[in-house]
N, C-alpha and C positions, 0 to 999 in steps of 0.2 A: 173066224170071228164074223160077225153078223152085222154087216153095215145096215144101221138104222137110221130113216128119217121121223125125225119128231116133226107131229103136225101138230102146232098150238103151241110150240115152243115159247116159255117166257122166263124173263131176267128175275122174277120174283122167286124170293127162295121158299115162298109158303106154298108155291102150285106144283102140282104132281108131277107137270113135264119136265120142272125145274130138276127135280128129286130123280127123275129118270134119267136124266142127261147126265148130271153126277155118277148116277149107278151105272150106267151103259159103260161109261167111259172107265170107270173104277174096272169093271171086268173084260176090259181092253176091247171093247166093239167100236169103231168107228161110226161117229154119228153125225147127221146132218140136221140142222135145227132150223125149222122154218116156220114164222110168226109172221104177224102184222105190223110190231115195233123192233126196230132194231138194236142190238145190242149183242151180248155175249155170253152163254152158258156152257159150261165146263171147258173152257178155253177153246170153244168154235162160236165162230160169229154166227146171230140170228141171220138168214136172209128170207127175201121175201119169197112168196110162190111163182117163180117166173121159170128159174132153171129145172127143167125133166131131168130127174138123176136116173141111170138106167141101169145102174149096177148096184140096186137094191136089195138087200135080203128082206129086210122087213120095214113096213110103214105101222108106228104103234100113233093112235090116233088120241089127242087130248082137245078135241073140239065136240060139243053137242052133234046130233044128229041134223038141226036146223042150219049149224053154222058148218057142216061140212057139204052141204047142196054146191056152193060154187068150186070146191076143190075137187068136185068127182072126178072130170077131165086130166087135172094135174094129177092124181090119185093112180087112175087107171092107165095113164099114158107112161108113168113111172114103170108099170109092170114089175111091181115087187115079188117075192116069191111069197110074201103073206103080209096080212093086214091083222094088227090087234086090235081090238076094239075095247079100251080100258073102259071101266065103269064107267057108267053114265054116255058112252059114247054108242053104245050098241045103236044099230042103223040097219034094219031088215033090208033097205033098199039095195043102199051100197053094198051090202053084202053080196046079194043077189047079183047086181053088175061085177062083182070083181070073182064070183064063183063063176062066172058064165064065161071070163077070160082066163081061167084056171088059176087065179090068184088064191091060195088057203086064206080063210078068214078064223079067227079066234075070239072068242068072247074071253077075256081075260086079262089079268091085271100086269103091266110089262114087270112093275117092283116086285111081286110075287114071283113071277116065274126066271128072276134073276135071282132072288133070295133062295129059292128052293132049288137051283141049277137045272132049271128046265127050259129057260130061254134058247 
């Protein structure tokens, strides 16, 4: 199973990050929810971006490129195996920084990857 940090987690059930949290858990992947508002999604609390998690397989992004900038250090210090840039989150600058550190980057949709068995 691939431990996944959801950056941009939301308690709003109409947000894709919320749906992704539920689907990841349904597929047996442990998750870490990180967002700006405390709450709980898929039975996992939303935490502030303070604790660096070093045991991540994936960070899946649900923040637009401009909103990612304050999290560059947080993302890169976590050293995930990969970063998924979901639709609307594509960011060549962050992708270049991550690739330079050996982090695999994918412009893909977490929900589609899960639904097609490619996650």
